[in-house]
GUKEZA-616748 format. One record per residue: residue number from 1; x, y, z of N, C-alpha, C in turn. Coordinates in steps of 0.1 Angstrom, whole numbers. Atoms other than C-alpha are relative to their C-alpha. Layout:
# residues N
+-----+-------+-------+-------+-------+-------+-------+-------+-------+-------+
: num :   n.u :   n.v :   n.w :  ca.u :  ca.v :  ca.w :   c.u :   c.v :   c.w :
+-----+-------+-------+-------+-------+-------+-------+-------+-------+-------+
: NUM :     X :     Y :     Z :     X :     Y :     Z :     X :     Y :     Z :
...
+-----+-------+-------+-------+-------+-------+-------+-------+-------+-------+
END
This chain:
# residues 261
+-----+-------+-------+-------+-------+-------+-------+-------+-------+-------+
: num :   n.u :   n.v :   n.w :  ca.u :  ca.v :  ca.w :   c.u :   c.v :   c.w :
+-----+-------+-------+-------+-------+-------+-------+-------+-------+-------+
:   1 :    -8 :    -8 :    -6 :    -2 :   -71 :   165 :    14 :    -2 :    -3 :
:   2 :   -15 :     4 :     1 :    34 :   -68 :   156 :     9 :     0 :    13 :
:   3 :    -9 :     6 :   -13 :    61 :   -82 :   179 :    15 :     8 :    -4 :
:   4 :   -13 :    -3 :     1 :    88 :   -60 :   163 :     0 :    13 :     5 :
:   5 :    -1 :   -12 :    -8 :   103 :   -30 :   182 :     4 :     9 :    -9 :
:   6 :    -3 :   -14 :     5 :   106 :     5 :   168 :    17 :     2 :     4 :
:   7 :   -14 :    -1 :    -4 :   140 :    12 :   162 :     3 :    17 :    -6 :
:   8 :    -5 :   -14 :     7 :   137 :    50 :   144 :    -1 :     9 :    11 :
:   9 :    -4 :   -11 :   -13 :   146 :    78 :   163 :   -10 :    10 :     2 :
:  10 :    12 :   -10 :     0 :   116 :    98 :   156 :   -10 :    -1 :    10 :
:  11 :     9 :     2 :   -13 :    94 :   106 :   186 :   -11 :    -3 :    -4 :
:  12 :    15 :     3 :     1 :    61 :    89 :   186 :    -6 :    -4 :    16 :
:  13 :     8 :     3 :   -11 :    37 :    84 :   214 :   -15 :    -4 :    -2 :
:  14 :    14 :     3 :     5 :     4 :    66 :   216 :   -10 :     5 :    10 :
:  15 :    11 :    -5 :    -7 :   -26 :    81 :   224 :   -15 :    -5 :     0 :
:  16 :    16 :     3 :     1 :   -63 :    69 :   238 :    -6 :    10 :     0 :
:  17 :     9 :   -15 :     5 :   -88 :    91 :   222 :   -10 :     0 :    10 :
:  18 :     7 :     0 :   -11 :  -111 :    83 :   251 :     3 :    -9 :    11 :
:  19 :    -1 :     9 :   -12 :  -109 :    67 :   287 :     0 :   -13 :    -4 :
:  20 :     8 :    11 :     6 :  -126 :    38 :   271 :    13 :    -6 :    -5 :
:  21 :    -9 :     5 :    11 :   -96 :    34 :   246 :    16 :    -3 :     9 :
:  22 :   -15 :     2 :    -5 :   -66 :    32 :   272 :     5 :   -10 :     3 :
:  23 :    -7 :    16 :    -1 :   -63 :    -6 :   277 :     6 :    -2 :   -15 :
:  24 :    -4 :     3 :    18 :   -61 :    -8 :   239 :    12 :     7 :    -3 :
:  25 :   -15 :    -9 :     4 :   -33 :    21 :   238 :    12 :    -5 :     9 :
:  26 :    -9 :     3 :    -8 :   -15 :     6 :   265 :     5 :   -14 :    -5 :
:  27 :    -6 :    13 :     8 :   -12 :   -28 :   246 :     6 :     3 :    -9 :
:  28 :    -6 :    -5 :    12 :    -4 :   -11 :   215 :    16 :     6 :     4 :
:  29 :   -17 :    -6 :    -3 :    27 :     8 :   233 :     5 :    -9 :     4 :
:  30 :    -9 :    12 :    -5 :    38 :   -26 :   249 :     4 :    -6 :   -11 :
:  31 :    -6 :     6 :    17 :    40 :   -39 :   213 :     8 :     3 :    -5 :
:  32 :   -12 :    -9 :    11 :    57 :   -14 :   197 :    10 :     7 :     8 :
:  33 :   -11 :    -4 :   -13 :    77 :    -1 :   230 :     0 :    17 :    -7 :
:  34 :     3 :   -14 :     0 :    65 :    34 :   225 :    -8 :     5 :    14 :
:  35 :     6 :    -8 :   -11 :    55 :    60 :   254 :   -15 :     1 :    -3 :
:  36 :    13 :    -4 :    -2 :    20 :    67 :   266 :    -3 :    15 :     2 :
:  37 :    -2 :   -16 :    -4 :    30 :   103 :   273 :    10 :     9 :    -3 :
:  38 :   -11 :    -9 :     4 :    53 :   130 :   267 :     1 :     9 :   -12 :
:  39 :     1 :    -9 :    14 :    65 :   154 :   238 :     3 :   -10 :    -9 :
:  40 :     0 :     9 :    11 :    63 :   137 :   206 :    -3 :     8 :   -13 :
:  41 :     2 :    -6 :    11 :    62 :   147 :   169 :   -10 :    -7 :    -5 :
:  42 :    15 :     8 :     4 :    36 :   118 :   161 :    -9 :    -4 :    11 :
:  43 :     6 :     9 :    -9 :    10 :   101 :   179 :    -8 :    -9 :    -9 :
:  44 :     8 :    10 :     2 :    -4 :    68 :   173 :   -15 :     0 :     5 :
:  45 :    12 :    -5 :    -9 :   -40 :    75 :   182 :    -9 :   -14 :    -3 :
:  46 :     7 :    15 :    -1 :   -63 :    44 :   191 :   -13 :     6 :    10 :
:  47 :    14 :     1 :    -3 :  -100 :    44 :   193 :    -8 :   -12 :    -3 :
:  48 :     7 :    13 :     4 :  -127 :    20 :   190 :    -4 :     2 :   -17 :
:  49 :    -1 :    -1 :    14 :  -127 :    29 :   153 :    13 :    -3 :    -5 :
:  50 :   -11 :     8 :     5 :   -91 :    15 :   149 :    13 :    13 :     4 :
:  51 :   -11 :    -6 :    -5 :   -58 :    29 :   145 :     4 :    14 :   -10 :
:  52 :    -5 :    -9 :    13 :   -44 :    63 :   126 :    13 :     6 :     8 :
:  53 :   -13 :    -8 :    -6 :   -13 :    82 :   129 :    -1 :    13 :    -2 :
:  54 :     2 :   -17 :     3 :   -11 :   120 :   133 :    10 :     8 :     5 :
:  55 :   -10 :    -6 :    -1 :    15 :   143 :   129 :    -4 :    12 :     9 :
:  56 :     9 :   -11 :    -9 :    12 :   169 :   158 :    11 :    14 :    -3 :
:  57 :    -7 :   -12 :     4 :    21 :   206 :   159 :    -9 :     9 :    -9 :
:  58 :     7 :   -10 :     6 :     7 :   235 :   142 :     1 :    -3 :   -17 :
:  59 :     2 :     2 :    15 :    -3 :   231 :   103 :     3 :   -16 :    -3 :
:  60 :    -3 :    15 :     3 :    -1 :   193 :   106 :   -11 :    -2 :    -8 :
:  61 :    11 :     5 :    10 :   -21 :   173 :    80 :   -10 :    -8 :     9 :
:  62 :     9 :     8 :    -3 :   -49 :   152 :    87 :     5 :   -14 :     5 :
:  63 :    -7 :    12 :    -3 :   -43 :   116 :   102 :     0 :   -10 :   -12 :
:  64 :    -2 :    10 :     9 :   -32 :    86 :    81 :    -8 :   -14 :     9 :
:  65 :    -1 :     9 :    -5 :   -51 :    55 :    85 :    -4 :   -10 :   -13 :
:  66 :     1 :     8 :    13 :   -58 :    22 :    63 :   -17 :    -4 :     1 :
:  67 :    16 :     3 :     4 :   -95 :    19 :    51 :    -5 :    -4 :   -13 :
:  68 :     3 :     6 :    10 :  -104 :    -8 :    30 :   -14 :     0 :    -5 :
:  69 :    14 :     2 :     3 :  -142 :    -3 :    31 :    -8 :    12 :    -7 :
:  70 :     7 :   -14 :     6 :  -148 :    34 :    23 :    11 :     6 :    -6 :
:  71 :    -8 :   -14 :     2 :  -133 :    63 :     6 :     7 :    -5 :   -13 :
:  72 :    -9 :     4 :    14 :  -104 :    59 :   -23 :    -6 :   -13 :    -3 :
:  73 :    -2 :    17 :     6 :  -101 :    21 :   -23 :   -14 :    -5 :    -1 :
:  74 :    11 :     7 :     3 :  -135 :    14 :   -21 :   -10 :     6 :   -16 :
:  75 :     3 :    -4 :    15 :  -143 :    36 :   -54 :     8 :    -6 :    -9 :
:  76 :    -9 :     6 :    13 :  -114 :    19 :   -71 :    -2 :   -13 :     0 :
:  77 :     3 :    16 :     2 :  -125 :   -15 :   -63 :   -16 :     3 :    -8 :
:  78 :    13 :    -1 :     7 :  -160 :    -4 :   -77 :     3 :     2 :   -15 :
:  79 :    -2 :    -8 :    15 :  -147 :    16 :  -108 :    13 :     1 :    -3 :
:  80 :   -11 :     0 :     4 :  -110 :    10 :  -110 :     7 :    -1 :   -13 :
:  81 :    -7 :     1 :    15 :  -107 :    -1 :  -145 :     3 :   -18 :    -1 :
:  82 :    -3 :    15 :    -1 :  -105 :   -41 :  -136 :    14 :    -4 :    -7 :
:  83 :   -14 :     6 :     4 :   -74 :   -59 :  -155 :     4 :    10 :    -8 :
:  84 :    -5 :   -10 :    11 :   -71 :   -29 :  -178 :    12 :    11 :    10 :
:  85 :   -12 :    -9 :    -9 :   -52 :   -10 :  -146 :    15 :    -4 :    -6 :
:  86 :   -14 :     3 :     4 :   -15 :    -6 :  -154 :     7 :    -9 :     9 :
:  87 :    -7 :     8 :    -8 :    -4 :   -25 :  -123 :    -5 :   -15 :    -2 :
:  88 :     5 :    17 :     4 :   -27 :   -56 :  -135 :    10 :    -3 :   -12 :
:  89 :    -8 :     4 :    15 :    -7 :   -54 :  -170 :    11 :    -4 :     4 :
:  90 :   -14 :     1 :    -3 :    26 :   -53 :  -149 :     1 :   -12 :     7 :
:  91 :    -2 :    15 :    -9 :    21 :   -84 :  -125 :    -5 :    -8 :   -11 :
:  92 :     2 :    11 :     8 :     7 :  -103 :  -157 :   -13 :    -5 :    -1 :
:  93 :    18 :     6 :    -2 :   -33 :  -106 :  -151 :    -3 :     3 :   -14 :
:  94 :    11 :     0 :    17 :   -52 :  -118 :  -182 :    -6 :    -8 :     1 :
:  95 :     8 :    11 :     1 :   -75 :  -138 :  -193 :     0 :   -13 :     7 :
:  96 :    -5 :    14 :    -3 :   -71 :  -170 :  -173 :     8 :    -3 :    10 :
:  97 :   -14 :     0 :    -6 :   -42 :  -159 :  -154 :    -4 :     9 :    14 :
:  98 :     0 :    -6 :   -12 :   -44 :  -147 :  -118 :    14 :    -2 :     8 :
:  99 :   -14 :    10 :    -8 :    -6 :  -154 :  -106 :    -2 :     6 :    14 :
: 100 :    -3 :     0 :   -11 :     4 :  -156 :   -72 :     9 :    11 :     2 :
: 101 :   -11 :   -12 :    -3 :    21 :  -123 :   -56 :     2 :     1 :    11 :
: 102 :    -3 :    -3 :   -16 :    40 :  -115 :   -28 :     7 :    16 :    -3 :
: 103 :     1 :   -14 :    -2 :    38 :   -76 :   -22 :    12 :     1 :     7 :
: 104 :   -11 :    -2 :    -9 :    72 :   -70 :    -5 :     3 :    12 :     8 :
: 105 :    -1 :   -16 :    -5 :    70 :   -33 :     4 :   -16 :     3 :     1 :
: 106 :    15 :    -1 :    -2 :    34 :   -36 :    15 :    -7 :    14 :     2 :
: 107 :    10 :   -11 :    -5 :    27 :    -1 :    30 :   -12 :     0 :     8 :
: 108 :    15 :     1 :    -6 :    -7 :     6 :    36 :    -8 :   -10 :   -10 :
: 109 :     8 :    11 :     8 :   -17 :   -23 :    13 :    -8 :     5 :   -14 :
: 110 :     9 :    -4 :    13 :   -33 :    -2 :   -16 :     1 :   -11 :   -12 :
: 111 :    -2 :     7 :    12 :   -17 :   -19 :   -45 :    -2 :   -15 :     3 :
: 112 :     4 :    11 :    -1 :   -21 :   -53 :   -29 :   -17 :    -2 :     2 :
: 113 :    14 :     1 :     4 :   -57 :   -44 :   -24 :    -9 :     0 :   -14 :
: 114 :     6 :    -2 :    13 :   -61 :   -37 :   -60 :    -1 :   -14 :    -5 :
: 115 :     0 :    12 :     5 :   -47 :   -70 :   -71 :    -8 :   -11 :     5 :
: 116 :     8 :    11 :    -4 :   -67 :   -90 :   -46 :   -14 :     6 :    -6 :
: 117 :    13 :    -1 :     8 :   -98 :   -72 :   -60 :    -1 :    -7 :   -13 :
: 118 :     0 :     8 :    12 :   -90 :   -87 :   -92 :    -2 :   -15 :     2 :
: 119 :     3 :    12 :    -4 :   -88 :  -121 :   -76 :    13 :    -6 :     2 :
: 120 :   -13 :     5 :    -5 :   -50 :  -126 :   -70 :     2 :    -3 :    16 :
: 121 :    -5 :     3 :   -14 :   -35 :  -140 :   -39 :    14 :     7 :     1 :
: 122 :   -10 :    -8 :    -1 :   -13 :  -115 :   -25 :     7 :     0 :    14 :
: 123 :   -11 :     3 :   -15 :    15 :  -122 :     5 :     5 :    13 :     0 :
: 124 :    -7 :   -15 :    -3 :    23 :   -88 :    20 :    12 :    -4 :     9 :
: 125 :    -9 :    -2 :   -12 :    55 :   -80 :    38 :     2 :    15 :     2 :
: 126 :    -2 :   -14 :     0 :    60 :   -47 :    55 :    11 :     2 :    14 :
: 127 :   -10 :    -1 :    -9 :    90 :   -41 :    77 :    -1 :    10 :    12 :
: 128 :     0 :   -12 :   -11 :    83 :    -6 :    96 :   -13 :    -6 :     9 :
: 129 :     9 :     2 :    -7 :    61 :   -16 :   126 :   -10 :     8 :     5 :
: 130 :    15 :    -8 :    -4 :    39 :    14 :   128 :    -6 :    -1 :   -13 :
: 131 :     6 :     0 :    15 :    32 :    11 :    90 :    -6 :   -15 :     0 :
: 132 :     4 :    15 :    -1 :    26 :   -26 :    98 :   -13 :    -1 :     9 :
: 133 :    12 :    -1 :    -7 :     4 :   -17 :   124 :   -13 :     6 :    -3 :
: 134 :    12 :    -9 :     8 :   -19 :     7 :   106 :    -7 :   -10 :   -13 :
: 135 :     5 :    10 :     9 :   -21 :   -19 :    79 :    -9 :   -14 :     5 :
: 136 :     7 :     7 :    -8 :   -30 :   -48 :   104 :   -14 :     3 :     5 :
: 137 :    13 :    -7 :   -10 :   -56 :   -27 :   121 :    -9 :    -1 :   -12 :
: 138 :     7 :    -2 :    11 :   -70 :   -19 :    83 :    -8 :   -15 :    -3 :
: 139 :     1 :    11 :     4 :   -71 :   -53 :    78 :   -12 :    -9 :     8 :
: 140 :    10 :     7 :    -7 :   -88 :   -66 :   108 :   -13 :     7 :    -3 :
: 141 :    15 :    -7 :     4 :  -118 :   -40 :   103 :    -7 :    -6 :   -12 :
: 142 :     7 :     4 :    13 :  -122 :   -51 :    68 :    -6 :   -12 :     1 :
: 143 :     4 :    13 :    -3 :  -125 :   -86 :    78 :   -15 :     0 :     3 :
: 144 :     9 :    -2 :    -4 :  -156 :   -75 :    95 :   -14 :     5 :    -9 :
: 145 :     9 :    -4 :     8 :  -173 :   -63 :    64 :    -3 :    -8 :   -10 :
: 146 :     5 :    11 :    10 :  -193 :   -84 :    40 :     5 :     1 :   -14 :
: 147 :    -3 :    -3 :    14 :  -184 :   -67 :    10 :    15 :    -1 :    -3 :
: 148 :   -17 :     2 :     3 :  -146 :   -69 :    14 :     9 :   -10 :     8 :
: 149 :    -6 :    12 :    -9 :  -140 :   -96 :    38 :     7 :   -10 :    -9 :
: 150 :    -7 :    10 :    11 :  -133 :  -121 :     7 :    12 :     6 :    -4 :
: 151 :   -11 :    -7 :     8 :  -108 :   -95 :    -8 :    11 :    -1 :    10 :
: 152 :   -14 :    -2 :   -10 :   -88 :   -90 :    25 :     8 :   -13 :     4 :
: 153 :    -4 :    14 :    -2 :   -88 :  -128 :    31 :    12 :    -7 :    -8 :
: 154 :    -6 :     1 :     9 :   -67 :  -128 :     1 :    16 :     8 :     2 :
: 155 :   -11 :    -8 :    -1 :   -40 :  -103 :    16 :     7 :    -4 :    15 :
: 156 :    -8 :     3 :    -7 :   -19 :  -121 :    43 :     9 :     9 :     3 :
: 157 :    -8 :    -6 :    -3 :     3 :  -100 :    62 :    11 :    -6 :     6 :
: 158 :   -12 :     5 :    -5 :    41 :  -109 :    71 :     7 :    11 :     6 :
: 159 :    -7 :   -10 :    -7 :    59 :   -85 :    97 :    15 :    -1 :    -2 :
: 160 :   -15 :     4 :     1 :    97 :   -84 :    89 :     9 :     8 :   -12 :
: 161 :   -11 :    -2 :     9 :   126 :   -76 :    69 :    -3 :    -8 :   -15 :
: 162 :     2 :     8 :     8 :   118 :   -85 :    33 :     9 :    -4 :    -5 :
: 163 :    -8 :     3 :     1 :   149 :   -90 :    25 :     4 :   -16 :     5 :
: 164 :    -2 :    10 :    -7 :   157 :  -115 :    51 :   -11 :   -10 :    -3 :
: 165 :    13 :    10 :    -2 :   121 :  -133 :    48 :     1 :    -6 :   -15 :
: 166 :     0 :     6 :    14 :   128 :  -137 :     8 :    11 :   -10 :     0 :
: 167 :   -11 :    10 :     2 :   162 :  -154 :    13 :    -1 :   -11 :     9 :
: 168 :     2 :    14 :    -4 :   151 :  -178 :    38 :   -14 :    -4 :    -3 :
: 169 :    15 :     5 :     4 :   115 :  -186 :    20 :    -1 :   -15 :    -1 :
: 170 :     1 :    15 :    -2 :   103 :  -220 :    27 :   -15 :    -4 :    -6 :
: 171 :    15 :     1 :     5 :    64 :  -218 :    14 :     4 :    -2 :   -18 :
: 172 :     2 :    -2 :    17 :    56 :  -221 :   -25 :     6 :    13 :    -4 :
: 173 :    -4 :   -12 :     5 :    75 :  -195 :   -43 :   -10 :    10 :    -7 :
: 174 :     9 :   -10 :     6 :    54 :  -166 :   -57 :     5 :    -1 :   -15 :
: 175 :    -1 :    -1 :    15 :    49 :  -163 :   -94 :     7 :    15 :    -2 :
: 176 :    -6 :   -13 :     1 :    54 :  -127 :   -90 :     1 :    10 :    13 :
: 177 :    -1 :    -9 :   -11 :    70 :  -100 :   -66 :    -1 :    11 :    -6 :
: 178 :     4 :   -18 :     1 :    60 :   -64 :   -65 :     6 :     5 :    11 :
: 179 :    -6 :    -8 :    -7 :    81 :   -39 :   -53 :    -4 :    15 :    -3 :
: 180 :     2 :   -15 :     1 :    77 :    -4 :   -44 :     7 :     9 :    11 :
: 181 :    -8 :    -6 :    -9 :   106 :    11 :   -26 :    -2 :    14 :     0 :
: 182 :     1 :   -16 :     0 :   106 :    44 :   -12 :     7 :     9 :    -5 :
: 183 :    -5 :   -10 :     8 :   114 :    74 :   -32 :    -3 :    13 :     4 :
: 184 :     4 :   -17 :     1 :   115 :   112 :   -32 :   -11 :     2 :   -10 :
: 185 :    11 :     1 :     8 :    81 :   115 :   -44 :    -2 :    15 :    -6 :
: 186 :     5 :   -12 :     5 :    70 :   146 :   -70 :   -13 :    -2 :    -2 :
: 187 :    14 :    -2 :     1 :    36 :   137 :   -70 :   -10 :    10 :    10 :
: 188 :     5 :   -13 :    -9 :    17 :   168 :   -60 :   -14 :    -2 :     5 :
: 189 :    13 :     0 :    -3 :   -18 :   153 :   -50 :     3 :     0 :    17 :
: 190 :     2 :    -1 :   -13 :   -28 :   163 :   -14 :     2 :   -14 :     7 :
: 191 :    -1 :    11 :    -7 :   -30 :   126 :    -3 :    15 :    -4 :     4 :
: 192 :   -15 :     5 :    -1 :     7 :   117 :   -15 :     8 :     8 :     6 :
: 193 :    -6 :   -10 :    -8 :    19 :   147 :     0 :    -1 :    -1 :    14 :
: 194 :     2 :     3 :   -14 :     3 :   139 :    35 :     9 :   -11 :     3 :
: 195 :    -7 :    12 :     0 :    16 :   105 :    33 :    15 :     2 :     0 :
: 196 :   -16 :     0 :     2 :    52 :   114 :    23 :     3 :     8 :    11 :
: 197 :    -3 :   -10 :    -8 :    52 :   142 :    50 :     0 :   -13 :    11 :
: 198 :     2 :     8 :    -9 :    42 :   117 :    76 :     8 :   -13 :     0 :
: 199 :   -10 :    12 :     0 :    62 :    87 :    66 :    15 :    -3 :    -5 :
: 200 :   -15 :    -1 :     4 :    94 :    99 :    51 :     5 :    -1 :    16 :
: 201 :    -8 :    -1 :   -11 :   108 :   106 :    86 :    -3 :   -16 :     9 :
: 202 :     2 :    14 :   -10 :    94 :    73 :    99 :     8 :   -10 :    -8 :
: 203 :    -4 :    10 :     8 :   105 :    50 :    70 :    13 :     5 :    -4 :
: 204 :   -12 :    -4 :     6 :   134 :    69 :    54 :    -1 :    -4 :   -16 :
: 205 :    -5 :     6 :    14 :   147 :    59 :    16 :     5 :   -13 :     3 :
: 206 :    -2 :    16 :    -2 :   149 :    24 :    11 :    18 :    -2 :    -8 :
: 207 :   -12 :     1 :     7 :   186 :    23 :     3 :     6 :   -13 :    -1 :
: 208 :    -2 :    14 :     3 :   189 :   -15 :     2 :    -8 :    -2 :   -10 :
: 209 :    11 :     0 :    14 :   165 :   -12 :   -29 :     8 :   -11 :    -8 :
: 210 :    -4 :     9 :     8 :   193 :   -31 :   -49 :     1 :   -15 :     7 :
: 211 :     1 :    10 :    -4 :   195 :   -59 :   -26 :   -12 :    -7 :     4 :
: 212 :    15 :     2 :     0 :   158 :   -60 :   -22 :    -5 :    -6 :   -15 :
: 213 :     1 :    10 :    18 :   156 :   -67 :   -61 :     6 :   -12 :    -2 :
: 214 :    -8 :    16 :     3 :   183 :   -94 :   -61 :    -8 :    -9 :     8 :
: 215 :     7 :    10 :    -3 :   164 :  -112 :   -35 :   -12 :    -4 :    -4 :
: 216 :     9 :     4 :     7 :   133 :  -108 :   -55 :     1 :    -6 :    -9 :
: 217 :     1 :     8 :    10 :   146 :  -119 :   -85 :     5 :   -14 :     1 :
: 218 :    -6 :    14 :    -2 :   162 :  -152 :   -68 :   -13 :    -8 :     3 :
: 219 :    13 :     6 :    -1 :   126 :  -159 :   -57 :   -10 :    -2 :    -9 :
: 220 :    12 :     4 :     8 :   100 :  -156 :   -79 :     3 :    -4 :   -13 :
: 221 :    -1 :    11 :    12 :    93 :  -177 :  -106 :    -2 :     6 :   -14 :
: 222 :     1 :    -3 :    15 :    82 :  -157 :  -134 :     3 :    13 :    -3 :
: 223 :    -7 :    -9 :     1 :    89 :  -121 :  -129 :    -2 :    11 :    11 :
: 224 :     0 :   -12 :   -13 :    94 :   -91 :  -105 :    -5 :    11 :    -8 :
: 225 :     9 :   -13 :     7 :    75 :   -57 :  -110 :     7 :    12 :    10 :
: 226 :    -1 :   -11 :   -11 :    88 :   -26 :   -94 :    -3 :    14 :    -7 :
: 227 :     7 :   -11 :     1 :    70 :     4 :   -92 :    12 :    13 :     3 :
: 228 :    -7 :    -8 :    -1 :    91 :    35 :   -99 :   -10 :    16 :    -4 :
: 229 :     4 :   -10 :     3 :    84 :    75 :  -100 :     3 :     1 :   -15 :
: 230 :    -2 :     1 :    16 :    82 :    79 :  -143 :    12 :     4 :    -1 :
: 231 :   -16 :    -3 :     3 :   116 :    98 :  -144 :    10 :    -5 :     6 :
: 232 :   -10 :     5 :    -8 :   135 :    82 :  -118 :     8 :   -14 :    -6 :
: 233 :    -8 :    11 :     2 :   163 :    57 :  -123 :    -5 :   -15 :     0 :
: 234 :     4 :    13 :    -5 :   160 :    20 :  -125 :     8 :    -4 :    14 :
: 235 :    -9 :     7 :   -12 :   172 :    -1 :   -93 :    10 :    -3 :    -6 :
: 236 :   -14 :     7 :     7 :   209 :    -7 :   -98 :     0 :   -14 :     1 :
: 237 :     0 :    15 :     3 :   212 :   -42 :  -110 :    -2 :    -2 :   -11 :
: 238 :     5 :     2 :    13 :   201 :   -57 :  -138 :    -6 :     8 :    -9 :
: 239 :     7 :    -9 :     7 :   184 :   -38 :  -166 :   -13 :    -7 :     2 :
: 240 :    14 :     4 :     3 :   143 :   -44 :  -166 :     1 :    -3 :   -15 :
: 241 :     3 :     7 :    17 :   131 :   -65 :  -197 :    -9 :    10 :    -6 :
: 242 :     3 :   -12 :     6 :   108 :   -35 :  -201 :    -9 :     6 :     9 :
: 243 :     8 :    -8 :    -9 :    86 :    -8 :  -188 :   -12 :     6 :    -6 :
: 244 :    12 :    -6 :     7 :    52 :     4 :  -187 :     0 :    13 :     9 :
: 245 :    -2 :   -14 :    -3 :    50 :    42 :  -184 :   -16 :     6 :     2 :
: 246 :    12 :    -8 :    -4 :    21 :    60 :  -168 :     4 :    13 :     1 :
: 247 :    -3 :   -17 :     3 :    17 :    99 :  -163 :     7 :     4 :    11 :
: 248 :    -8 :    -5 :   -10 :    34 :   102 :  -129 :     9 :   -15 :     5 :
: 249 :    -7 :     9 :    -4 :    49 :    67 :  -124 :     2 :   -13 :   -12 :
: 250 :    -1 :    10 :     8 :    60 :    34 :  -141 :     5 :   -12 :     4 :
: 251 :    -4 :    12 :    -4 :    65 :    -1 :  -137 :    11 :    -8 :   -11 :
: 252 :   -11 :    10 :     3 :    99 :   -19 :  -144 :    -2 :   -14 :     1 :
: 253 :     4 :    18 :    -4 :    91 :   -57 :  -152 :    16 :    -4 :    -5 :
: 254 :   -13 :     9 :     2 :   120 :   -80 :  -150 :    -6 :   -17 :    -2 :
: 255 :     9 :    12 :     2 :   106 :  -111 :  -168 :    13 :   -12 :     3 :
: 256 :    -6 :    14 :    -2 :   119 :  -147 :  -162 :    -6 :   -11 :    -7 :
: 257 :    10 :    10 :     6 :    89 :  -169 :  -176 :   -10 :     7 :    -2 :
: 258 :    12 :    -3 :     3 :    60 :  -165 :  -192 :   -11 :    -2 :     8 :
: 259 :    12 :     4 :    -5 :    26 :  -164 :  -176 :   -11 :    -1 :    -8 :
: 260 :    10 :     9 :    10 :     2 :  -188 :  -193 :   -13 :    -6 :     7 :
: 261 :    10 :     6 :    -8 :   -33 :  -197 :  -184 :     3 :   -15 :     1 :
+-----+-------+-------+-------+-------+-------+-------+-------+-------+-------+
END
């Protein structure tokens, strides 16, 4: 669980889904500095099945939770295209090469999971305490599943500000740093719209993206990879070495050294 204090002004409460979940809900409320009752725009719902974030009110979309075992991520793990995926090419996965990666904007852990499925060691950083709580809960449940436990063991999570953590890094430097700063999304998929509706008020835009890029370039030994909407401008700072374009997004690659077997 996170030891970070929630600083966002958005009103969130913690709800126990059943009476048996009350003790766990109380623990989460204490850890995150959130109320257990009162008017709120969002609820962090606690049950025996884990955590989920639910927008409250009429016409609210369904809850958001992290699930590495079933659903879309399970399908991608089994049928996702392996090292031919654009993100794999962007970070330099190739025959005999599985770079060490720092995902400094982990979010719900999807990109890190894809890379871990390919055999990469992926250190994650997430600075928003609510998002980090959802991610940590998903990792905890995944460790109990025989099919994915070995994958998520390659996805340790750090809680904190990525710029500060990278600037004070004392461990072995990662070969590749992956960044996916928050940006107004034009993706029309129901999943992305639902997540943006819930997370945009909580997380906001990453106005410090240029500083994030600078810290990543100073730390990574081989390359920095930035995920952007396809038509969005590059982050202010040095120009990317090259870009890989997809249908709705692209990867700006800042190369420092070749990745070799």
